[in-house]
PATI-503216 format. One record per residue (C-alpha): x, y, z. Coordinates in nm, 4 decimals, decimal comma. Layout:
N
SITE:xx:yy:zz
SITE:X:Y:Z
...
This chain:
647
SITE:xx:yy:zz
SITE:-3,0017:4,4243:1,5805
SITE:-3,1582:4,3288:1,2486
SITE:-2,8089:4,2961:1,0935
SITE:-2,7045:4,0627:1,3797
SITE:-3,0150:3,8446:1,3330
SITE:-2,9684:3,8222:0,9566
SITE:-2,6018:3,7305:1,0071
SITE:-2,6915:3,4462:1,2342
SITE:-2,9638:3,3338:1,0038
SITE:-2,7238:3,3338:0,7067
SITE:-2,4642:3,1402:0,9125
SITE:-2,7237:2,8718:1,0003
SITE:-2,8310:2,8357:0,6345
SITE:-2,4663:2,8269:0,5252
SITE:-2,3789:2,5632:0,7878
SITE:-2,6691:2,3406:0,6943
SITE:-2,5764:2,3614:0,3301
SITE:-2,2186:2,2751:0,4061
SITE:-2,3327:1,9825:0,6160
SITE:-2,5049:1,8384:0,3089
SITE:-2,1794:1,8785:0,1114
SITE:-1,9914:1,6998:0,3929
SITE:-2,2384:1,4080:0,3727
SITE:-2,1751:1,3903:-0,0028
SITE:-1,7989:1,4105:0,0588
SITE:-1,8103:1,1179:0,3070
SITE:-1,9664:0,9061:0,0293
SITE:-1,7351:1,0226:-0,2493
SITE:-1,4046:1,0174:-0,0599
SITE:-1,3894:0,6350:-0,0065
SITE:-1,3966:0,5903:-0,3874
SITE:-1,0479:0,7391:-0,4013
SITE:-0,9216:0,4539:-0,1815
SITE:-1,0194:0,2079:-0,4498
SITE:-0,7488:0,3594:-0,6753
SITE:-0,4939:0,3630:-0,3894
SITE:-0,5337:0,7297:-0,3137
SITE:-0,5632:0,8478:0,0498
SITE:-0,9133:0,9359:0,1731
SITE:-0,8192:1,2953:0,2501
SITE:-0,7524:1,3414:-0,1201
SITE:-1,1163:1,2522:-0,1740
SITE:-1,2349:1,5071:0,0794
SITE:-1,0111:1,7767:-0,0689
SITE:-1,1254:1,6956:-0,4236
SITE:-1,4895:1,7113:-0,3157
SITE:-1,4302:2,0491:-0,1462
SITE:-1,2585:2,1861:-0,4640
SITE:-1,5562:2,0626:-0,6682
SITE:-1,8031:2,2387:-0,4343
SITE:-1,5849:2,5498:-0,4103
SITE:-1,6142:2,8847:-0,5830
SITE:-1,4097:2,7848:-0,8928
SITE:-1,6368:2,4988:-1,0100
SITE:-1,9895:2,4501:-0,8657
SITE:-1,9781:2,7534:-0,6322
SITE:-2,1773:2,5706:-0,3637
SITE:-1,9395:2,7202:-0,1061
SITE:-1,8857:3,0838:-0,2194
SITE:-1,5435:3,2434:-0,1625
SITE:-1,6663:3,4847:0,0991
SITE:-1,8311:3,2082:0,3052
SITE:-1,4976:3,0474:0,3995
SITE:-1,4443:3,3199:0,6610
SITE:-1,7888:3,2604:0,8099
SITE:-1,7255:2,8922:0,8329
SITE:-1,3892:2,9365:1,0004
SITE:-1,5282:2,8077:1,3257
SITE:-1,5251:2,4588:1,1663
SITE:-1,1526:2,4920:1,1123
SITE:-1,1001:2,5931:1,4742
SITE:-1,3049:2,2994:1,6043
SITE:-1,1093:2,0650:1,3794
SITE:-0,7724:2,2143:1,4852
SITE:-0,8509:2,1674:1,8501
SITE:-0,9534:1,8075:1,7752
SITE:-0,6371:1,7458:1,5790
SITE:-0,4331:1,8685:1,8750
SITE:-0,6349:1,6397:2,1070
SITE:-0,5604:1,3443:1,8787
SITE:-0,1874:1,4248:1,8620
SITE:-0,1537:1,4594:2,2393
SITE:-0,3461:1,1387:2,3098
SITE:-0,1056:0,9310:2,1018
SITE:0,1922:1,0454:2,3086
SITE:0,1734:0,7631:2,5627
SITE:0,4987:0,7622:2,7616
SITE:0,4844:0,4003:2,8761
SITE:0,4902:0,2773:2,5141
SITE:0,7976:0,4903:2,4289
SITE:1,0321:0,3697:2,7009
SITE:1,1463:0,0465:2,5358
SITE:1,3011:0,2306:2,2414
SITE:1,3674:0,5614:2,4099
SITE:1,7268:0,6070:2,2868
SITE:1,6413:0,5476:1,9242
SITE:1,3196:0,7563:1,9452
SITE:1,5089:1,0435:2,1200
SITE:1,7837:1,0728:1,8633
SITE:1,5621:1,0220:1,5578
SITE:1,3112:1,2803:1,6861
SITE:1,5773:1,5409:1,7521
SITE:1,7499:1,4850:1,4173
SITE:1,4228:1,4878:1,2228
SITE:1,3083:1,8092:1,3890
SITE:1,6429:1,9910:1,3302
SITE:1,7092:1,8566:0,9790
SITE:1,3632:1,8974:0,8359
SITE:1,2912:2,2389:0,9939
SITE:1,6397:2,3774:0,9255
SITE:1,6961:2,2376:0,5744
SITE:1,3323:2,2948:0,4709
SITE:1,3121:2,6506:0,6029
SITE:1,6459:2,7523:0,4536
SITE:1,5488:2,6001:0,1182
SITE:1,2277:2,8025:0,1066
SITE:1,4163:3,1203:0,1944
SITE:1,6977:3,0863:-0,0570
SITE:1,4740:2,9508:-0,3332
SITE:1,1983:3,2071:-0,2712
SITE:1,2493:3,3563:-0,6165
SITE:1,1096:3,0321:-0,7616
SITE:0,7981:3,0527:-0,5456
SITE:0,5536:3,2864:-0,7283
SITE:0,3631:3,4271:-0,4255
SITE:0,6757:3,5444:-0,2385
SITE:0,9110:3,6062:-0,5274
SITE:0,8592:3,9878:-0,5141
SITE:0,8042:4,0316:-0,1420
SITE:1,0317:4,1872:0,1201
SITE:1,2755:4,0179:0,3548
SITE:1,0280:3,9889:0,6489
SITE:0,7651:3,8097:0,4370
SITE:1,0184:3,5665:0,3013
SITE:1,1533:3,4962:0,6452
SITE:0,7985:3,4463:0,7782
SITE:0,7035:3,2042:0,5022
SITE:1,0319:3,0140:0,5487
SITE:0,9793:2,9709:0,9211
SITE:0,6161:2,8590:0,8766
SITE:0,6883:2,6232:0,5901
SITE:0,9885:2,4703:0,7711
SITE:0,7669:2,4026:1,0772
SITE:0,4924:2,2417:0,8637
SITE:0,7496:2,0314:0,6773
SITE:0,8318:1,8689:1,0094
SITE:0,4702:1,7479:1,0586
SITE:0,4043:1,3735:1,0235
SITE:0,0831:1,1704:1,0239
SITE:0,0285:0,9534:1,3353
SITE:-0,3118:0,8519:1,2043
SITE:-0,1727:0,7177:0,8759
SITE:0,1204:0,5499:1,0585
SITE:-0,1147:0,3697:1,3054
SITE:-0,3501:0,2671:1,0196
SITE:-0,0566:0,1130:0,8207
SITE:0,0875:-0,0574:1,1262
SITE:-0,2486:-0,2060:1,2094
SITE:-0,3038:-0,3101:0,8475
SITE:0,0281:-0,4926:0,8346
SITE:0,0110:-0,6079:1,1945
SITE:0,3663:-0,4747:1,2072
SITE:0,5764:-0,5404:1,5189
SITE:0,9480:-0,4886:1,5845
SITE:1,2216:-0,2308:1,6497
SITE:1,1560:-0,0242:1,3355
SITE:0,7771:-0,0167:1,4027
SITE:0,8293:0,0915:1,7622
SITE:1,0778:0,3632:1,6612
SITE:0,8684:0,4967:1,3776
SITE:0,5488:0,5136:1,5858
SITE:0,7333:0,6872:1,8767
SITE:0,9132:0,9383:1,6515
SITE:0,5946:1,0146:1,4527
SITE:0,3835:1,0791:1,7593
SITE:0,6550:1,2712:1,9456
SITE:0,7371:1,4806:1,6378
SITE:0,3732:1,5824:1,5937
SITE:0,3663:1,6838:1,9593
SITE:0,6694:1,9113:1,9264
SITE:0,5821:2,0455:1,5835
SITE:0,2768:2,2171:1,7297
SITE:0,4918:2,3936:1,9809
SITE:0,7524:2,4704:1,7115
SITE:0,4800:2,6084:1,4862
SITE:0,3427:2,8234:1,7691
SITE:0,6858:2,9866:1,8125
SITE:0,7344:3,0274:1,4364
SITE:0,3885:3,1759:1,4148
SITE:0,4667:3,4344:1,6814
SITE:0,7832:3,5333:1,4974
SITE:0,5906:3,5587:1,1721
SITE:0,3085:3,7694:1,3216
SITE:0,5704:4,0043:1,4777
SITE:0,7659:4,0323:1,1492
SITE:0,4558:4,0946:0,9431
SITE:0,3570:4,3788:1,1789
SITE:0,6888:4,5493:1,1231
SITE:0,8153:4,4894:1,4785
SITE:1,1817:4,4196:1,5479
SITE:1,2195:4,0966:1,7344
SITE:1,4253:4,1723:2,0469
SITE:1,4874:4,0051:2,3761
SITE:1,1753:4,1599:2,5308
SITE:0,9655:4,0002:2,2530
SITE:1,1303:3,6680:2,3280
SITE:1,0490:3,6997:2,7000
SITE:0,6898:3,7957:2,6058
SITE:0,6663:3,4883:2,3833
SITE:0,7942:3,2589:2,6599
SITE:0,5350:3,4068:2,8966
SITE:0,2562:3,3363:2,6447
SITE:0,3750:2,9774:2,5989
SITE:0,3978:2,9276:2,9773
SITE:0,0498:3,0531:3,0290
SITE:-0,0725:2,8263:2,7512
SITE:0,0880:2,5317:2,9165
SITE:-0,0863:2,6193:3,2439
SITE:-0,4225:2,6544:3,0787
SITE:-0,3622:2,3226:2,8985
SITE:-0,3093:2,1499:3,2317
SITE:-0,6376:2,2994:3,3678
SITE:-0,8221:2,1968:3,0490
SITE:-0,6882:1,8431:3,0967
SITE:-0,8408:1,8378:3,4464
SITE:-1,1767:1,9545:3,2995
SITE:-1,1594:1,6932:3,0201
SITE:-1,1021:1,4232:3,2784
SITE:-1,4084:1,5347:3,4759
SITE:-1,6226:1,5370:3,1592
SITE:-1,5068:1,1816:3,0606
SITE:-1,5853:1,0643:3,4129
SITE:-1,9517:1,1696:3,3863
SITE:-2,2012:0,8855:3,3635
SITE:-2,3678:1,0145:3,0494
SITE:-2,3982:0,8869:2,6912
SITE:-2,0871:0,8793:2,4872
SITE:-2,2197:1,1075:2,2093
SITE:-2,2877:1,3753:2,4729
SITE:-1,9276:1,3460:2,5946
SITE:-1,8108:1,3823:2,2354
SITE:-2,0106:1,7051:2,1968
SITE:-1,8754:1,8394:2,5277
SITE:-1,5120:1,7584:2,4280
SITE:-1,5556:1,9275:2,0903
SITE:-1,7162:2,2300:2,2620
SITE:-1,4232:2,2530:2,5116
SITE:-1,1738:2,2515:2,2234
SITE:-1,3584:2,5308:2,0456
SITE:-1,3930:2,7303:2,3715
SITE:-1,0142:2,7684:2,3765
SITE:-1,0338:2,9773:2,0593
SITE:-1,3135:3,1881:2,2067
SITE:-1,1000:3,2470:2,5160
SITE:-0,8060:3,3391:2,3006
SITE:-1,0093:3,6200:2,1264
SITE:-1,1409:3,7395:2,4583
SITE:-0,7922:3,7681:2,6091
SITE:-0,6665:3,9476:2,2978
SITE:-0,9473:4,2030:2,3138
SITE:-0,8931:4,2748:2,6862
SITE:-0,5126:4,2892:2,6605
SITE:-0,5132:4,5412:2,3757
SITE:-0,6890:4,7899:2,6056
SITE:-0,3887:4,8250:2,8433
SITE:-0,0929:4,6717:2,6549
SITE:0,0865:4,7790:2,3359
SITE:0,1099:4,4162:2,2271
SITE:-0,1954:4,1875:2,2419
SITE:-0,1424:3,8931:2,4758
SITE:-0,2035:3,5701:2,2860
SITE:-0,2458:3,2190:2,4137
SITE:-0,1786:2,9256:2,1842
SITE:-0,4889:2,6984:2,1421
SITE:-0,2948:2,4160:1,9824
SITE:-0,0495:2,4006:2,2725
SITE:-0,3337:2,4124:2,5223
SITE:-0,5281:2,1291:2,3556
SITE:-0,2236:1,9059:2,3055
SITE:-0,1149:1,9479:2,6716
SITE:-0,4710:1,8759:2,7921
SITE:-0,4882:1,5591:2,5831
SITE:-0,1411:1,4524:2,6939
SITE:-0,2473:1,4898:3,0576
SITE:-0,5591:1,2757:3,0122
SITE:-0,3695:1,0038:2,8182
SITE:-0,0835:0,9726:3,0704
SITE:-0,2007:1,0767:3,4126
SITE:-0,5622:0,9643:3,4362
SITE:-0,7472:0,6319:3,4262
SITE:-0,9756:0,7551:3,1472
SITE:-0,7275:0,7154:2,8588
SITE:-0,9099:0,4181:2,6955
SITE:-1,2453:0,5970:2,6857
SITE:-1,0884:0,9252:2,5705
SITE:-0,9182:0,7390:2,2789
SITE:-1,2496:0,5660:2,1969
SITE:-1,4348:0,8996:2,1842
SITE:-1,1697:1,0560:1,9684
SITE:-1,1751:0,7536:1,7356
SITE:-1,5567:0,7630:1,6972
SITE:-1,5681:1,1408:1,6436
SITE:-1,2688:1,1426:1,4078
SITE:-1,4498:1,0753:1,0776
SITE:-1,7060:1,3522:1,1266
SITE:-1,4570:1,6202:1,2229
SITE:-1,2031:1,5320:0,9587
SITE:-1,4619:1,5088:0,6774
SITE:-1,5773:1,8630:0,7559
SITE:-1,2299:2,0001:0,7939
SITE:-1,0743:1,8532:0,4785
SITE:-1,3800:1,9371:0,2715
SITE:-1,3769:2,3008:0,3881
SITE:-1,0001:2,3127:0,3210
SITE:-1,0654:2,2007:-0,0355
SITE:-1,3472:2,4469:-0,0840
SITE:-1,1320:2,7366:0,0459
SITE:-0,8408:2,6344:-0,1807
SITE:-0,7436:2,8654:-0,4657
SITE:-0,7579:2,6337:-0,7647
SITE:-0,5402:2,8608:-0,9828
SITE:-0,2824:2,8881:-0,7030
SITE:-0,2821:2,5048:-0,6692
SITE:-0,2157:2,4637:-1,0394
SITE:0,0595:2,7238:-1,0303
SITE:0,2193:2,5579:-0,7236
SITE:0,2157:2,1989:-0,8560
SITE:0,5620:2,2026:-1,0193
SITE:0,7352:2,4012:-0,7425
SITE:0,5625:2,1689:-0,4929
SITE:0,7294:1,8719:-0,6565
SITE:1,0704:2,0359:-0,6129
SITE:1,0079:2,0996:-0,2435
SITE:0,8721:1,7471:-0,2005
SITE:1,2162:1,6184:-0,2984
SITE:1,3887:1,8753:-0,0783
SITE:1,1809:1,7618:0,2202
SITE:1,2566:1,4006:0,1283
SITE:1,6318:1,4712:0,1369
SITE:1,6032:1,6409:0,4731
SITE:1,4119:1,3427:0,6134
SITE:1,6793:1,1056:0,4858
SITE:1,9592:1,3210:0,6326
SITE:1,7829:1,3332:0,9701
SITE:1,7169:0,9667:0,9673
SITE:2,0792:0,8684:0,8954
SITE:2,2177:1,1026:1,1589
SITE:1,9668:0,9947:1,4188
SITE:2,0103:0,6278:1,3414
SITE:2,3900:0,6500:1,3727
SITE:2,3715:0,8450:1,7008
SITE:2,1209:0,5873:1,8392
SITE:2,3437:0,3018:1,7089
SITE:2,0489:0,1447:1,5265
SITE:2,1278:-0,1602:1,2915
SITE:2,2296:-0,0467:0,9427
SITE:1,9504:-0,2433:0,7669
SITE:1,6999:-0,0492:0,9779
SITE:1,8686:0,2825:0,9115
SITE:1,8671:0,2319:0,5319
SITE:1,4858:0,2053:0,5200
SITE:1,4137:0,4085:0,8345
SITE:1,3448:0,7334:0,6437
SITE:1,0557:0,5891:0,4410
SITE:0,7802:0,5868:0,7060
SITE:0,8233:0,9594:0,7780
SITE:0,7183:1,0881:0,4343
SITE:0,3428:1,0790:0,4899
SITE:0,1612:1,3928:0,6021
SITE:-0,2069:1,4570:0,6729
SITE:-0,4229:1,6251:0,9369
SITE:-0,1687:1,8176:1,1478
SITE:0,0092:1,9682:0,8428
SITE:-0,3207:2,0758:0,6838
SITE:-0,4464:2,2054:1,0140
SITE:-0,1411:2,4305:1,0608
SITE:-0,1736:2,5388:0,6959
SITE:-0,5290:2,6523:0,7652
SITE:-0,4022:2,8659:1,0549
SITE:-0,1523:3,0398:0,8245
SITE:-0,4176:3,0891:0,5593
SITE:-0,6518:3,2676:0,8022
SITE:-0,3823:3,4694:0,9809
SITE:-0,2106:3,6161:0,6746
SITE:-0,4630:3,7250:0,4077
SITE:-0,1870:3,8682:0,1903
SITE:-0,0059:3,5398:0,1179
SITE:-0,2093:3,2846:0,3229
SITE:-0,4277:3,1385:0,0461
SITE:-0,1324:3,0975:-0,1929
SITE:0,0764:2,9508:0,0900
SITE:-0,2042:2,7033:0,1603
SITE:-0,2116:2,5907:-0,2026
SITE:0,1624:2,5466:-0,2027
SITE:0,1670:2,3361:0,1136
SITE:-0,1433:2,1329:0,0218
SITE:0,0143:2,0375:-0,3163
SITE:0,3163:1,9053:-0,1201
SITE:0,0977:1,7246:0,1346
SITE:-0,1032:1,5541:-0,1438
SITE:0,2172:1,4256:-0,3009
SITE:0,3375:1,3082:0,0381
SITE:0,0099:1,1306:0,0959
SITE:0,0320:0,9483:-0,2339
SITE:0,4031:0,8498:-0,2121
SITE:0,4319:0,8037:0,1650
SITE:0,2110:0,4994:0,2419
SITE:0,3682:0,2656:-0,0200
SITE:0,7145:0,3603:0,1044
SITE:0,6014:0,2973:0,4624
SITE:0,4723:-0,0511:0,3726
SITE:0,7891:-0,1327:0,1779
SITE:1,0089:-0,0314:0,4791
SITE:0,8084:-0,2465:0,7208
SITE:0,8176:-0,5455:0,4847
SITE:1,1920:-0,4971:0,4103
SITE:1,2632:-0,4855:0,7846
SITE:1,0785:-0,8216:0,8261
SITE:0,8158:-0,6686:1,0533
SITE:0,5123:-0,7276:0,8258
SITE:0,3006:-0,9784:1,0133
SITE:0,0048:-0,9988:0,7805
SITE:-0,1584:-1,3390:0,7453
SITE:-0,0195:-1,5444:0,4599
SITE:-0,2423:-1,7159:0,1975
SITE:-0,3334:-2,0793:0,2376
SITE:-0,4439:-2,3084:-0,0463
SITE:-0,6066:-2,6425:0,0303
SITE:-0,4268:-2,9310:-0,1431
SITE:-0,7065:-3,1809:-0,1025
SITE:-0,5396:-3,3669:0,1850
SITE:-0,6389:-3,3072:0,5437
SITE:-0,3304:-3,3030:0,7544
SITE:-0,2265:-3,1711:1,0893
SITE:0,0973:-3,1059:1,2808
SITE:0,1114:-3,1492:1,6582
SITE:0,3983:-2,9763:1,8362
SITE:0,5011:-3,1527:2,1602
SITE:0,5310:-3,5211:2,2440
SITE:0,3205:-3,6526:2,5340
SITE:0,0341:-3,8887:2,5953
SITE:-0,2258:-3,6288:2,4967
SITE:-0,0534:-3,5552:2,1636
SITE:-0,0387:-3,9255:2,0849
SITE:-0,4086:-3,9770:2,1722
SITE:-0,5061:-3,6721:1,9625
SITE:-0,3029:-3,8000:1,6679
SITE:-0,4698:-4,1401:1,6774
SITE:-0,8170:-3,9864:1,6999
SITE:-0,7517:-3,7584:1,4000
SITE:-0,6095:-4,0470:1,2014
SITE:-0,9233:-4,2498:1,2717
SITE:-1,1141:-3,9668:1,1100
SITE:-0,9081:-3,9677:0,7937
SITE:-0,6400:-3,7079:0,8778
SITE:-0,2705:-3,7367:0,8129
SITE:-0,0852:-3,6431:1,1271
SITE:0,2753:-3,5833:1,2328
SITE:0,4005:-3,5151:1,5823
SITE:0,6959:-3,2776:1,6199
SITE:0,9259:-3,2838:1,9263
SITE:1,2559:-3,1356:2,0392
SITE:1,3291:-3,4445:2,2481
SITE:1,6098:-3,6743:2,1335
SITE:1,5130:-4,0073:1,9626
SITE:1,6678:-4,2030:2,2494
SITE:1,4547:-4,0244:2,5067
SITE:1,1138:-4,1377:2,3767
SITE:0,9405:-4,4441:2,2393
SITE:0,8159:-4,3998:1,8824
SITE:0,4413:-4,4750:1,8674
SITE:0,3232:-4,7245:1,6054
SITE:0,1766:-4,5801:1,2885
SITE:0,2411:-4,2168:1,3758
SITE:0,5005:-3,9987:1,1947
SITE:0,7361:-3,8537:1,4547
SITE:0,9801:-3,5726:1,3643
SITE:1,2687:-3,4572:1,5771
SITE:1,3722:-3,0905:1,5449
SITE:1,6343:-2,8639:1,7019
SITE:1,4268:-2,5462:1,7033
SITE:1,1019:-2,3944:1,5718
SITE:1,1946:-2,1729:1,2747
SITE:1,0722:-2,1124:0,9187
SITE:1,3087:-2,3591:0,7521
SITE:1,2032:-2,6359:0,9920
SITE:0,8316:-2,5659:0,9269
SITE:0,8821:-2,5713:0,5549
SITE:1,0750:-2,8988:0,5722
SITE:0,7727:-3,0714:0,7323
SITE:0,5319:-2,9145:0,4720
SITE:0,3624:-2,6946:0,7277
SITE:0,2475:-2,4655:0,4410
SITE:0,0093:-2,7497:0,3371
SITE:-0,1202:-2,8370:0,6828
SITE:-0,4761:-2,7339:0,7626
SITE:-0,4223:-2,7435:1,1363
SITE:-0,1400:-2,6859:1,3806
SITE:-0,1780:-2,7928:1,7451
SITE:0,0764:-2,6529:1,9924
SITE:0,1376:-2,8338:2,3209
SITE:0,4783:-2,6844:2,3979
SITE:0,5711:-2,3860:2,6250
SITE:0,3736:-2,0670:2,5623
SITE:0,6808:-1,8916:2,4185
SITE:0,7559:-2,1633:2,1677
SITE:0,3865:-2,1990:2,0873
SITE:0,3649:-1,8329:2,0078
SITE:0,6769:-1,8526:1,7847
SITE:0,5268:-2,1398:1,5892
SITE:0,1847:-1,9725:1,5519
SITE:0,3381:-1,6402:1,4397
SITE:0,5453:-1,8146:1,1693
SITE:0,2468:-2,0183:1,0511
SITE:0,0188:-1,7139:1,0501
SITE:0,2593:-1,4857:0,8608
SITE:0,4115:-1,7297:0,6070
SITE:0,1454:-1,9978:0,5533
SITE:-0,1920:-1,8503:0,6605
SITE:-0,2740:-2,1781:0,8416
SITE:-0,6564:-2,1896:0,8822
SITE:-0,6720:-2,3560:1,2141
SITE:-0,4204:-2,3103:1,4994
SITE:-0,4962:-2,4581:1,8401
SITE:-0,2914:-2,3926:2,1540
SITE:-0,2928:-2,5266:2,5052
SITE:-0,2424:-2,2188:2,7236
SITE:-0,0134:-2,2173:3,0265
SITE:0,0294:-1,8503:3,1152
SITE:-0,2758:-1,6237:3,0895
SITE:-0,0491:-1,3265:2,9900
SITE:-0,0134:-1,4923:2,6469
SITE:-0,3892:-1,5115:2,5833
SITE:-0,4246:-1,1783:2,3996
SITE:-0,1191:-1,2491:2,1872
SITE:-0,2643:-1,5794:2,0622
SITE:-0,6059:-1,4191:2,0164
SITE:-0,4574:-1,1531:1,7883
SITE:-0,3392:-1,4341:1,5595
SITE:-0,6808:-1,5957:1,5455
SITE:-0,5603:-1,8936:1,7493
SITE:-0,8145:-2,1144:1,9244
SITE:-0,6954:-2,1229:2,2872
SITE:-0,7667:-2,4069:2,5262
SITE:-0,7088:-2,3017:2,8847
SITE:-0,6686:-2,6123:3,1034
SITE:-0,7653:-2,4159:3,4152
SITE:-1,1157:-2,3443:3,2791
SITE:-1,1686:-2,6103:3,0130
SITE:-1,2923:-2,8853:3,2440
SITE:-1,5360:-2,6499:3,4252
SITE:-1,6685:-2,5230:3,0959
SITE:-1,7088:-2,8742:2,9649
SITE:-1,8955:-2,9893:3,2748
SITE:-2,1163:-2,6769:3,2511
SITE:-2,2132:-2,7650:2,8948
SITE:-2,2839:-3,1280:2,9910
SITE:-2,5196:-3,0087:3,2646
SITE:-2,7082:-2,7559:3,0477
SITE:-2,7026:-2,9367:2,7160
SITE:-2,5858:-3,2966:2,7544
SITE:-2,7028:-3,4289:2,4178
SITE:-2,5546:-3,1433:2,2109
SITE:-2,2266:-3,1570:2,4023
SITE:-2,1897:-3,5352:2,3538
SITE:-2,2675:-3,4855:1,9851
SITE:-2,0168:-3,2061:1,9303
SITE:-1,7508:-3,4035:2,1143
SITE:-1,8092:-3,7038:1,8935
SITE:-1,9257:-3,9218:2,1863
SITE:-2,2629:-4,0173:2,0375
SITE:-2,2267:-4,3582:1,8624
SITE:-2,2104:-4,3093:1,4882
SITE:-2,2589:-3,9292:1,5099
SITE:-2,0033:-3,6527:1,4486
SITE:-1,9521:-3,2924:1,3484
SITE:-1,7222:-3,1921:1,0590
SITE:-1,5961:-2,8734:0,8894
SITE:-1,5872:-2,9163:0,5156
SITE:-1,4336:-2,6673:0,2713
SITE:-1,6183:-2,6352:-0,0582
SITE:-1,3738:-2,7237:-0,3411
SITE:-1,6057:-2,8513:-0,6124
SITE:-1,6603:-2,5690:-0,8684
SITE:-1,9914:-2,7237:-0,9797
SITE:-2,1449:-2,6354:-0,6418
SITE:-2,0418:-2,2748:-0,6596
SITE:-2,3469:-2,0480:-0,6439
SITE:-2,5946:-2,3191:-0,5410
SITE:-2,8428:-2,2257:-0,2705
SITE:-2,8606:-2,4221:0,0548
SITE:-3,2205:-2,5192:-0,0193
SITE:-3,1087:-2,6810:-0,3462
SITE:-2,8150:-2,8630:-0,1872
SITE:-2,8952:-3,2319:-0,1672
SITE:-2,8222:-3,3406:0,1889
SITE:-2,8589:-3,6841:0,3385
SITE:-3,1688:-3,6987:0,5576
SITE:-2,9620:-3,7193:0,8816
SITE:-2,7308:-3,4267:0,8085
SITE:-2,7815:-3,0639:0,9233
SITE:-2,5787:-2,7472:0,8505
SITE:-2,4677:-2,5698:1,1708
SITE:-2,2725:-2,2725:1,0318
SITE:-2,0945:-2,1293:0,7317
SITE:-1,7644:-1,9380:0,7495
SITE:-1,6592:-1,7203:0,4580
SITE:-1,3376:-1,5223:0,4529
SITE:-1,2833:-1,5876:0,8232
SITE:-1,6295:-1,4556:0,9159
SITE:-1,9423:-1,6481:1,0100
SITE:-2,2365:-1,5513:0,7897
SITE:-2,6033:-1,5704:0,8757
SITE:-2,7357:-1,8446:0,6478
SITE:-3,0802:-1,9396:0,5326
SITE:-3,2329:-2,1431:0,2536
SITE:-3,1476:-1,8829:-0,0120
SITE:-2,7820:-1,8459:0,0936
SITE:-2,5545:-1,9319:-0,1996
SITE:-2,2434:-2,1345:-0,1456
SITE:-1,9088:-2,0139:-0,2753
SITE:-1,5867:-2,2051:-0,3401
SITE:-1,3747:-2,1673:-0,0241
SITE:-1,6719:-2,1630:0,2154
SITE:-1,6164:-2,3710:0,5320
SITE:-1,9463:-2,5420:0,6224
SITE:-1,9973:-2,7142:0,9572
SITE:-2,2147:-3,0276:0,9262
SITE:-2,3552:-3,2573:1,1936
SITE:-2,4810:-3,6065:1,1193
SITE:-2,3860:-3,9709:1,0963
SITE:-2,0255:-4,0612:1,0058
SITE:-2,1385:-4,2317:0,6857
SITE:-2,3434:-3,9337:0,5689
SITE:-2,0583:-3,6954:0,6486
SITE:-1,8258:-3,9085:0,4353
SITE:-2,0779:-3,8624:0,1494
SITE:-2,0759:-3,4801:0,1974
SITE:-1,6964:-3,4965:0,2097
SITE:-1,6883:-3,6517:-0,1360
SITE:-1,9440:-3,4022:-0,2641
SITE:-1,7436:-3,0982:-0,1399
SITE:-1,3978:-3,2163:-0,2420
SITE:-1,2609:-3,1407:-0,5843
SITE:-1,1356:-3,4520:-0,7588
SITE:-1,1522:-3,3131:-1,1106
SITE:-0,7729:-3,2797:-1,1146
């Protein structure tokens, strides 16, 4: 009894100490991103630093005691992988996703596993082992080689705002591959466990394995039901997060319980597969319940805590000497895995009849590995004490290389395919000009009002010259279609504002081109169909909905008539104006020291696309957009003060 109490006491102290290390790791790891290294490299490096080979803050023998952290993280990784497999988003590119997934699974697992087996003499920790061990390592390594990184893929896609056939295919294949790799790994693991125990794998063993997987699938479905009930509770989100983590860990407890009971009346312990159970449960919640958005939100919020602990512990458990020994051989197998990915990509692309430009760069996004690969590596390390730690060092060395090389390749592929939709850079040329797409009475009235306020305006229309009457004093351009060359011809890259009064589809085309290639600061659209609203909003477009604009305007007139009249420029001699600071001599000056006309006030300051909370001690920076309100004459004075006429 005393031994049990002391063990629990030691575990609590060890867990608290490790929690402090994790807090430190969460501060250190982001520093690695500043030198273009993935954040997991920072967690791994912090773990190695705190491990038994350097600071010894996490002793070697404590890794086994803290194994429950690995199991919690593995369940969470499986939840995350299953939640990303959303069937509705895969249907549009199903043929391409199907063939690329099959070819990647077969090529990477087959070529990778065979390479490990036939080149095993070059791998130090299995060079002198028997046939069964070599085959076990080959199966396990081949399965882990298949693993991708949905998290990294989604992060890069969001960063580039990527959209297109390649992006859809890559995301679908990545998510689907990580779903199947867990099942593939479970099968490989069962083979490896049987081989390491000296058993001959016969048809009865295969039937037994199929029964274990079937039972795991059934338990996964039941766990999905329980997860759905938990998410439906009207309780705080952090409590739901704790319950979800606890449910994931409970699967491992149930696994041990079933193994202990089955060994009493069976020659072979009956084993359920926790990873399969968790991924099926998550897949059920994501696809067949209404709680998918909240489930994804909970996973997203809990993600940093779980991953910080998992990767840090993985680093602390890592054999530093084995990692150094494995570095060169890991580089060889990095290239072998790369070749297998390329082979699978070309075969899958040809079978799916994808365009050749897409096929040529289609292999690049699949290089990156992260959480799933390291999670499966941790399972092998714990299950096979004889070669597990060295195996982990070998795989982690490959994963780190993949994490360094993969993201730049991914970004290059997306850009080369023309699916990079990041906002372009805009440089103010000192002239305030606007382009209005669509010819009608409202566009002419808007053009005249802007011109009265000192703007240079051109109206663009697809109507034929004979169909319309050219308004006096307004530049009118006739175009055939809205494309990049047309926009460049009318100097859209120098226009501060683009106003779109065409159909929603053509408005969206114009805004996407301006956003991506020119970084136009202000884009305004008159909305026709509400289904386009979110698409415009994603581009930072200011949307005017005619169905609600009048009601909103009347509401503001009722509640604040003076302010509304002022902001709309209807007060005689009064106006509001956004001015961009260009004069270098005003850079760094505080608002309290800025000499303003007595009838001018500052309403807001936008910096880098974000509104900042300003006060008297706020310092202006070149590029700030400051909103002023005051008399027209005084605003003209501020216009001169902010403009840069030194050139």
